[in-house]
C-alpha positions as CSV (number, residue, x, y, z in Angstrom):
1,M,32.4,-160.5,200.1
2,T,33.4,-156.8,200.6
3,D,31.4,-154.0,199.0
4,D,34.3,-153.1,196.7
5,P,36.2,-156.3,195.9
6,I,39.8,-156.1,194.8
7,T,40.0,-157.2,191.2
8,S,42.5,-157.6,188.5
9,D,42.4,-159.1,185.0
10,V,45.2,-161.5,185.8
11,L,46.7,-162.4,189.1
12,V,50.2,-163.9,189.0
13,I,51.5,-165.5,192.2
14,G,55.3,-165.6,192.2
15,S,58.1,-163.4,190.9
16,G,60.6,-165.8,189.3
17,I,61.3,-165.8,185.6
18,A,58.1,-167.8,184.9
19,G,55.9,-165.4,186.8
20,L,57.5,-162.3,185.3
21,A,57.1,-163.8,181.8
22,A,53.4,-164.5,182.4
23,A,52.9,-161.0,183.7
24,L,54.7,-159.5,180.7
25,A,52.7,-161.6,178.2
26,A,49.4,-160.7,179.8
27,A,50.2,-157.0,180.0
28,R,51.2,-157.1,176.3
29,E,47.6,-158.3,175.6
30,G,46.3,-155.2,177.3
31,D,45.2,-156.8,180.6
32,D,45.8,-155.3,184.1
33,V,48.0,-157.6,186.0
34,T,48.7,-158.0,189.7
35,L,51.8,-159.9,190.7
36,A,51.9,-161.0,194.3
37,T,55.2,-162.4,195.7
38,K,56.4,-163.5,199.1
39,A,59.9,-162.1,198.2
40,T,61.0,-158.8,199.5
41,R,64.2,-158.6,197.4
42,P,65.4,-160.3,194.2
43,E,67.2,-163.0,196.2
44,G,63.9,-164.4,197.4
45,S,63.3,-165.9,194.0
46,S,64.9,-169.2,192.8
47,S,65.5,-167.7,189.4
48,W,67.9,-165.2,191.0
49,W,70.0,-168.1,192.3
50,A,70.3,-169.9,189.0
51,Q,74.0,-170.2,188.1
52,G,74.7,-172.2,185.0
53,G,72.7,-170.4,182.3
54,I,69.8,-170.8,179.9
55,A,70.0,-173.3,177.1
56,V,68.8,-172.5,173.6
57,S,68.2,-174.6,170.5
58,R,70.6,-172.6,168.2
59,D,70.5,-174.4,164.8
60,T,69.9,-177.9,166.2
61,P,66.5,-178.2,168.0
62,E,66.4,-182.0,167.3
63,E,69.8,-182.5,169.0
64,F,68.6,-180.4,171.9
65,K,65.4,-182.6,172.1
66,D,67.5,-185.7,172.0
67,D,69.6,-184.5,175.0
68,I,66.5,-183.7,177.0
69,M,65.0,-187.1,176.3
70,A,68.2,-188.9,177.1
71,A,68.7,-187.0,180.4
72,S,65.2,-188.0,181.4
73,D,65.9,-191.6,180.7
74,G,63.2,-191.5,178.0
75,T,60.5,-190.4,180.3
76,A,60.0,-186.8,179.2
77,D,56.9,-185.9,177.2
78,S,58.0,-185.7,173.5
79,E,55.3,-183.2,172.5
80,A,56.2,-180.9,175.5
81,V,59.8,-181.1,174.6
82,D,58.9,-180.0,171.1
83,V,57.2,-177.0,172.5
84,L,60.3,-176.1,174.5
85,V,62.9,-176.5,171.7
86,E,60.8,-175.0,169.0
87,N,60.1,-171.8,171.0
88,A,63.5,-171.5,172.8
89,N,65.3,-169.2,170.4
90,E,62.4,-166.9,169.8
91,A,61.6,-166.5,173.5
92,V,65.2,-165.7,174.5
93,E,65.6,-163.3,171.6
94,D,62.4,-161.5,172.3
95,V,62.6,-161.1,176.1
96,L,66.2,-161.5,177.2
97,L,68.0,-159.9,174.3
98,E,65.7,-157.4,172.7
99,T,63.5,-156.4,175.7
100,L,65.9,-156.7,178.6
101,D,69.3,-156.5,176.8
102,V,70.9,-159.1,179.1
103,G,74.6,-159.0,178.7
104,F,75.5,-162.6,178.2
105,D,79.2,-163.5,178.1
106,Q,80.8,-163.0,174.7
107,N,83.8,-164.3,172.8
108,S,85.4,-163.4,169.5
109,S,82.6,-165.1,167.6
110,G,79.7,-163.6,169.5
111,H,77.9,-165.3,172.4
112,D,80.1,-167.5,174.5
113,F,78.0,-170.6,174.5
114,T,79.1,-173.2,177.0
115,R,78.2,-176.9,177.8
116,E,77.0,-178.6,180.9
117,A,76.3,-182.2,181.9
118,A,74.4,-184.4,179.5
119,H,74.5,-181.7,176.7
120,S,76.0,-182.9,173.4
121,E,77.0,-179.4,172.3
122,D,77.7,-175.9,173.5
123,R,74.3,-174.2,173.6
124,I,74.1,-172.5,177.0
125,L,74.0,-168.7,177.3
126,H,75.5,-167.5,180.6
127,V,76.9,-164.6,182.6
128,D,79.9,-166.0,184.5
129,A,78.3,-168.5,186.9
130,S,75.5,-166.1,188.1
131,T,73.2,-166.0,185.1
132,G,70.0,-166.0,187.2
133,K,70.5,-162.6,188.9
134,H,71.6,-161.0,185.6
135,I,68.3,-162.1,184.1
136,H,66.1,-161.7,187.1
137,V,67.0,-158.2,188.3
138,P,66.5,-156.4,184.9
139,F,63.3,-158.4,184.3
140,L,61.9,-157.5,187.7
141,N,62.8,-153.9,187.2
142,Y,61.2,-153.9,183.7
143,I,57.9,-155.4,185.1
144,D,57.9,-153.0,188.0
145,D,58.1,-150.0,185.6
146,H,55.4,-151.5,183.4
147,D,52.1,-149.4,183.4
148,G,49.9,-152.5,183.3
149,V,51.5,-154.4,186.2
150,E,51.2,-153.9,190.0
151,I,53.7,-155.7,192.2
152,L,52.7,-156.7,195.7
153,D,55.9,-157.8,197.5
154,D,56.0,-159.5,200.9
155,T,52.6,-160.9,200.1
156,A,51.7,-164.6,200.5
157,A,48.9,-166.5,198.8
158,L,47.1,-168.6,201.5
159,E,44.3,-170.3,199.6
160,L,42.7,-170.2,196.1
161,I,39.1,-168.9,195.8
162,R,37.2,-171.5,193.7
163,H,33.7,-172.5,192.9
164,E,32.4,-175.4,190.8
165,G,35.7,-176.1,189.1
166,R,36.7,-172.6,188.4
167,V,39.3,-170.5,190.2
168,H,38.2,-166.9,190.8
169,G,41.2,-165.5,192.8
170,A,43.2,-166.1,195.9
171,M,43.3,-165.1,199.6
172,L,46.4,-162.9,200.0
173,E,48.2,-162.0,203.2
174,S,50.3,-159.0,203.8
175,D,51.5,-157.6,207.1
176,G,49.1,-159.8,209.0
177,E,46.0,-158.7,207.0
178,V,44.2,-161.2,204.7
179,D,42.1,-160.0,201.8
180,P,40.4,-161.8,198.8
181,Y,41.9,-160.8,195.4
182,F,39.7,-161.7,192.4
183,A,40.9,-162.1,188.9
184,G,39.8,-163.3,185.5
185,S,42.7,-165.8,185.6
186,V,45.2,-166.9,188.2
187,V,48.8,-168.0,187.3
188,L,50.7,-169.9,189.9
189,A,54.5,-169.4,189.6
190,T,55.5,-170.1,193.2
191,G,58.7,-172.0,192.6
192,G,60.1,-175.0,194.3
193,I,60.1,-177.1,197.5
194,G,63.5,-176.5,199.0
195,D,62.2,-176.0,202.6
196,L,61.0,-179.6,202.6
197,Y,64.6,-180.8,202.8
198,P,67.4,-179.8,205.3
199,R,69.9,-179.2,202.5
200,T,68.8,-177.3,199.4
201,T,70.1,-174.9,196.8
202,N,66.8,-173.0,196.9
203,P,66.3,-169.7,198.7
204,D,64.3,-169.6,202.0
205,N,60.5,-169.8,201.9
206,T,60.3,-172.3,199.1
207,T,57.5,-174.2,200.8
208,G,55.5,-175.7,197.8
209,D,52.8,-173.1,198.2
210,G,51.4,-173.3,194.6
211,I,51.3,-177.1,194.6
212,G,49.7,-177.3,198.0
213,M,47.0,-174.7,197.2
214,A,46.3,-176.3,193.8
215,A,46.0,-179.8,195.1
216,L,43.7,-178.7,197.9
217,A,41.6,-176.9,195.3
218,G,41.3,-180.2,193.3
219,A,43.8,-179.7,190.6
220,E,45.7,-182.7,189.3
221,V,49.4,-183.2,190.1
222,E,51.9,-185.5,188.4
223,D,55.4,-186.9,188.7
224,M,55.8,-185.6,192.3
225,E,58.3,-188.4,193.1
226,Y,60.9,-186.9,190.7
227,V,62.9,-184.6,193.0
228,Q,66.3,-183.7,191.6
229,F,69.3,-183.3,193.8
230,H,72.2,-181.2,192.6
231,P,75.4,-183.2,193.1
232,T,77.7,-180.3,193.8
233,A,76.4,-178.0,196.5
234,C,79.4,-176.7,198.5
235,V,78.9,-178.0,202.1
236,L,80.6,-177.0,205.3
237,E,80.6,-179.3,208.3
238,E,79.2,-177.8,211.5
239,N,78.4,-179.7,214.6
240,G,78.3,-182.9,212.6
241,D,75.9,-181.6,210.0
242,A,76.8,-180.6,206.4
243,D,75.1,-177.3,205.6
244,V,74.9,-175.9,202.1
245,A,77.0,-172.8,201.7
246,F,76.4,-172.2,198.0
247,L,75.8,-174.1,194.7
248,V,78.7,-174.9,192.5
249,S,77.5,-174.6,188.9
250,E,77.4,-177.5,186.6
251,A,79.4,-175.4,184.2
252,V,82.5,-175.9,186.4
253,R,82.4,-179.6,185.5
254,G,81.6,-178.7,182.0
255,E,84.9,-176.7,181.8
256,G,86.9,-179.6,183.3
257,G,86.4,-179.8,187.0
258,L,86.9,-183.3,188.5
259,L,85.2,-185.0,191.4
260,R,87.5,-186.8,193.9
261,N,86.7,-188.8,196.9
262,G,88.2,-188.7,200.4
263,D,91.1,-190.8,199.1
264,G,91.9,-188.3,196.4
265,E,90.6,-190.7,193.7
266,R,88.7,-189.5,190.7
267,F,85.6,-191.8,190.7
268,M,83.1,-190.7,188.1
269,P,84.6,-192.8,185.2
270,G,83.7,-195.9,187.2
271,Y,80.0,-194.8,187.4
272,H,79.2,-193.6,183.9
273,A,80.9,-193.3,180.5
274,D,80.4,-189.5,180.6
275,A,82.1,-189.3,184.0
276,E,81.6,-185.8,185.5
277,L,79.2,-184.9,182.7
278,A,76.8,-187.7,183.4
279,P,73.1,-186.9,184.1
280,R,72.6,-185.2,187.4
281,D,70.8,-188.1,189.1
282,V,73.8,-190.4,188.3
283,V,76.3,-187.9,189.6
284,A,74.3,-187.2,192.8
285,R,74.1,-190.9,193.7
286,A,77.8,-191.4,193.0
287,V,78.7,-188.4,195.2
288,K,76.5,-189.7,198.0
289,A,78.0,-193.2,197.8
290,E,81.6,-191.9,197.8
291,R,81.0,-189.5,200.7
292,E,79.6,-192.5,202.7
293,A,82.5,-194.7,201.7
294,T,85.4,-192.3,202.1
295,G,84.2,-189.5,204.2
296,E,84.1,-186.6,201.7
297,V,84.0,-185.6,198.1
298,T,85.7,-182.5,196.6
299,L,85.5,-180.8,193.3
300,D,89.0,-180.4,191.9
301,V,89.1,-177.2,189.9
302,S,92.9,-177.3,189.2
303,P,92.4,-178.3,185.6
304,L,90.9,-174.9,184.8
305,D,91.7,-171.3,185.5
306,F,89.0,-171.1,188.2
307,A,89.4,-167.6,189.4
308,D,89.4,-166.1,185.9
309,E,86.6,-168.3,184.5
310,F,84.4,-168.3,187.5
311,P,85.2,-165.1,189.5
312,N,81.9,-165.1,191.3
313,L,82.3,-168.6,192.6
314,A,85.9,-167.9,193.6
315,D,84.5,-164.9,195.6
316,R,81.9,-167.2,197.2
317,C,84.6,-169.6,198.2
318,E,86.6,-166.8,199.9
319,E,83.5,-165.5,201.7
320,H,82.9,-168.9,203.2
321,G,86.6,-169.7,204.0
322,V,86.9,-172.4,201.3
323,D,90.4,-172.8,199.8
324,W,89.4,-173.9,196.4
325,T,93.0,-174.8,195.5
326,D,92.5,-177.8,197.8
327,G,89.2,-178.7,196.2
328,I,85.7,-177.5,197.0
329,P,83.8,-179.9,199.5
330,V,80.5,-180.9,197.8
331,A,77.5,-183.0,198.5
332,P,74.0,-183.6,197.0
333,A,71.3,-181.1,197.9
334,E,67.6,-180.8,196.9
335,H,67.6,-178.7,193.8
336,F,64.5,-179.0,191.6
337,L,61.1,-180.6,191.4
338,C,60.6,-182.2,188.0
339,G,56.9,-182.8,188.6
340,G,54.1,-180.6,190.0
341,I,50.8,-179.2,189.0
342,S,49.7,-180.9,185.8
343,V,49.5,-178.4,182.8
344,D,49.2,-178.5,179.1
345,D,51.2,-176.6,176.5
346,R,49.7,-173.3,177.5
347,G,50.1,-173.8,181.3
348,R,46.4,-174.6,181.8
349,T,45.7,-176.8,184.8
350,T,42.7,-179.1,185.2
351,L,40.8,-176.2,187.0
352,D,39.2,-173.6,184.8
353,R,41.1,-170.2,184.7
354,L,44.0,-171.6,186.8
355,Y,47.4,-171.7,185.2
356,A,50.8,-172.9,186.6
357,V,54.2,-172.2,185.2
358,G,57.8,-172.7,186.3
359,E,59.0,-175.2,188.9
360,C,55.5,-175.6,190.5
361,S,54.2,-177.0,187.3
362,R,54.6,-180.3,185.5
363,T,54.8,-179.6,181.8
364,G,56.3,-183.1,181.0
365,V,59.6,-181.5,179.7
366,H,61.8,-183.0,182.4
367,G,60.3,-186.4,183.0
368,A,62.2,-188.2,185.7
369,N,65.3,-186.1,185.5
370,R,65.9,-182.5,184.3
371,L,68.6,-181.6,181.8
372,A,70.9,-178.8,183.1
373,S,70.0,-175.2,182.2
374,T,66.5,-176.0,181.0
375,S,64.6,-174.6,184.1
376,L,65.0,-170.9,183.2
377,L,64.0,-171.7,179.6
378,E,61.0,-173.7,180.6
379,G,59.8,-170.9,182.9
380,L,60.3,-168.3,180.2
381,V,58.6,-170.3,177.4
382,W,55.6,-171.5,179.4
383,G,55.3,-168.2,181.3
384,L,54.9,-166.3,178.0
385,R,52.4,-168.9,176.6
386,A,50.4,-169.0,179.8
387,G,50.2,-165.2,180.3
388,E,49.0,-164.7,176.7
389,D,46.3,-167.4,177.1
390,A,45.3,-166.2,180.5
391,A,44.5,-162.7,179.2
392,G,41.0,-161.6,178.2
393,A,38.9,-163.1,181.0
394,D,36.9,-160.8,183.2
395,P,37.0,-161.2,187.0
396,E,33.9,-162.5,188.7
397,P,34.0,-161.9,192.4
398,I,32.2,-164.6,194.5
399,E,31.8,-165.3,198.2
400,A,35.3,-165.7,199.5
401,P,36.3,-168.4,202.1
402,E,36.3,-167.2,205.7
403,L,39.7,-167.8,207.2
404,L,39.2,-167.8,211.0
405,E,41.4,-166.3,213.7
406,R,39.6,-167.1,216.9
407,D,41.9,-169.3,218.9
408,P,45.1,-168.2,220.8
409,D,48.3,-167.7,218.9
410,L,50.4,-170.8,218.5
411,P,53.8,-171.0,220.3
412,E,56.5,-169.0,218.5
413,R,58.4,-172.2,217.5
414,F,55.3,-174.2,216.5
415,A,55.8,-174.0,212.7
416,R,59.6,-174.3,213.0
417,D,59.4,-177.5,215.1
418,K,56.9,-179.1,212.7
419,F,59.0,-178.1,209.8
420,Q,62.0,-179.8,211.4
421,R,60.0,-183.0,211.8
422,L,58.9,-182.8,208.1
423,T,62.4,-182.2,206.7
424,R,63.9,-185.0,208.8
425,V,61.4,-187.5,207.4
426,M,62.0,-186.3,203.9
427,D,65.7,-186.4,204.2
428,E,65.8,-189.8,205.8
429,N,63.1,-191.5,203.7
430,V,62.4,-189.6,200.5
431,G,65.9,-188.5,199.4
432,V,68.5,-189.4,196.8
433,E,67.7,-193.1,197.3
434,R,64.3,-194.6,198.5
435,D,63.4,-197.8,200.1
436,P,59.8,-198.9,199.6
437,A,59.3,-199.8,203.2
438,E,60.7,-196.4,204.4
439,L,58.4,-194.6,202.0
440,Q,55.4,-196.3,203.7
441,R,56.7,-195.1,207.0
442,A,57.2,-191.6,205.7
443,M,53.6,-191.4,204.5
444,A,52.3,-192.5,207.9
445,V,54.3,-189.7,209.6
446,L,53.4,-187.1,207.0
447,R,49.7,-188.0,207.1
448,R,49.7,-187.5,210.9
449,L,51.5,-184.2,210.5
450,K,49.1,-182.9,207.8
451,G,46.1,-183.9,210.1
452,E,47.6,-181.9,213.0
453,V,48.2,-178.8,210.8
454,D,44.7,-179.0,209.2
455,A,43.2,-178.9,212.7
456,Y,45.0,-175.7,213.5
457,V,44.2,-174.1,210.2
458,R,40.5,-174.4,210.9
459,T,40.7,-171.7,213.6
460,R,43.9,-169.8,213.0
461,T,45.3,-167.8,210.1
462,S,49.0,-166.9,209.7
463,R,51.5,-167.1,206.9
464,S,53.8,-169.5,208.7
465,L,50.9,-171.9,209.5
466,Y,49.7,-171.9,205.9
467,E,53.2,-172.4,204.6
468,L,53.4,-175.4,206.8
469,R,50.1,-176.6,205.5
470,H,51.3,-176.3,201.9
471,A,54.6,-178.0,202.7
472,S,52.9,-180.9,204.5
473,V,50.5,-181.4,201.5
474,T,53.3,-181.3,199.0
475,A,55.6,-183.6,201.1
476,L,52.8,-186.1,201.4
477,L,52.2,-186.0,197.6
478,I,55.9,-186.6,197.0
479,A,56.0,-189.6,199.3
480,R,52.8,-191.0,198.0
481,H,53.8,-190.8,194.3
482,A,57.2,-192.3,195.2
483,A,55.5,-195.2,197.0
484,E,53.2,-195.8,194.1
485,N,55.9,-195.8,191.5
486,E,57.6,-199.2,191.5
487,E,60.0,-198.3,188.6
488,S,63.4,-197.1,189.6
489,V,64.1,-194.4,187.0
490,G,65.9,-191.0,187.0
491,T,65.7,-189.1,190.2
492,H,63.4,-191.8,191.7
493,N,66.0,-194.4,192.7
494,L,64.7,-197.4,194.6
495,V,66.9,-199.5,196.8
496,D,66.1,-202.3,199.3
497,A,67.4,-201.1,202.5
498,S,65.9,-204.0,204.4
499,E,68.6,-206.3,203.1
500,D,71.5,-206.9,205.5
501,P,74.6,-204.8,204.4
502,P,77.7,-206.8,203.4
503,E,80.1,-207.6,206.2
504,S,83.0,-205.2,206.4
505,T,86.4,-206.4,205.2
506,A,88.3,-203.7,207.0
507,D,90.9,-204.7,209.6
């Protein structure tokens, strides 16, 4: 331990809406807060990329709860959903409207509430189809100017500092230097797992850091098998691969956009009574099936005034050379992890003084499938509750772990090559649909990969290596939970790929 340890009352790791809310709440309690983030610009946070909006309860919290429960196929935690819907209006009013003065779209009656898939009424506040950045940028600026908060950007958390069931801080890396940071409480708000899959709507560097660190420290995780795939990521074919260009908001279908297959047929009415507005897991599987059967799926936006209603998306189409008048080519892409580090209604994990909020946490709100436009709300509500609860604990510096750097540097492409191996396994075996036999094979590969990475971590310390470690731990947890869950529900869709496919009837 250094002679003068670096301390803070609360250490928040992550700068999305959940981390910012936790930092705000703790600072309001009078604590000194350090916020460490890998991001070097707003775009590095998943919150910045959120398009559709943020749902609120308005005057009908019970109806909101019913929609969340229905979208989850009855698997969401009822008490957790109560916390969300009962605190939604107040949290949005307090932070987004009164504190940040976010300019949500208006109409002649006031806020222009819209509707998205699986919602029974218009309850979503939005700014065009780029709500995330219109919330995240002013929020980040507000926290950056707050006297009680210090932001460390381009800073990665490598490992939690813990002793006898309590977390005392984290080892942080910046510009190649690693130092222990001690805190009375630590709040993980590290976001999602996009880098575990080849096609994702997440920003770069979403490597499951919080989940990996918490699991290695002994915290419980739950529902890791529930990985949500967004059905309408705009994809562009290149060298035989479909790469994600950008996300096409759920709101486009909410306003009348139609999904058509390669034969020009509208197909969603044949899959679900709510057609294009069915739950995301249903739409994602349908889009996957139709792409495989007919070669492509496009989102037909001709029923709406696309350029006027969604100018930002129209601009994105133009930037990527997509003629939206011919339909926008779409495919499923990894979007959101519904499970994560197990927490209670205040974001407390099973380790003392460790909290988790946002996508890296498992509150129980989403169950097996997340309702559209609830992620920003969950991050805001739980971030505020966790930050308030985390405040008031004094830091207690202890002996920090020694992270060694004694062996030669690894080859430049080492981490990249291992990541490609990991994403290939996840894409082929732990994707939109899962075969139990393939899940077992995936676990075997991922166990070997984790063993290899663990061996290197013992004598080498670098951000890329630790990101790979966190990703391999998180991927193995997803595959393991998927293999252990024999119930096909929500985003965890089991198929028996071992059966012989039907003979083709084509000429």
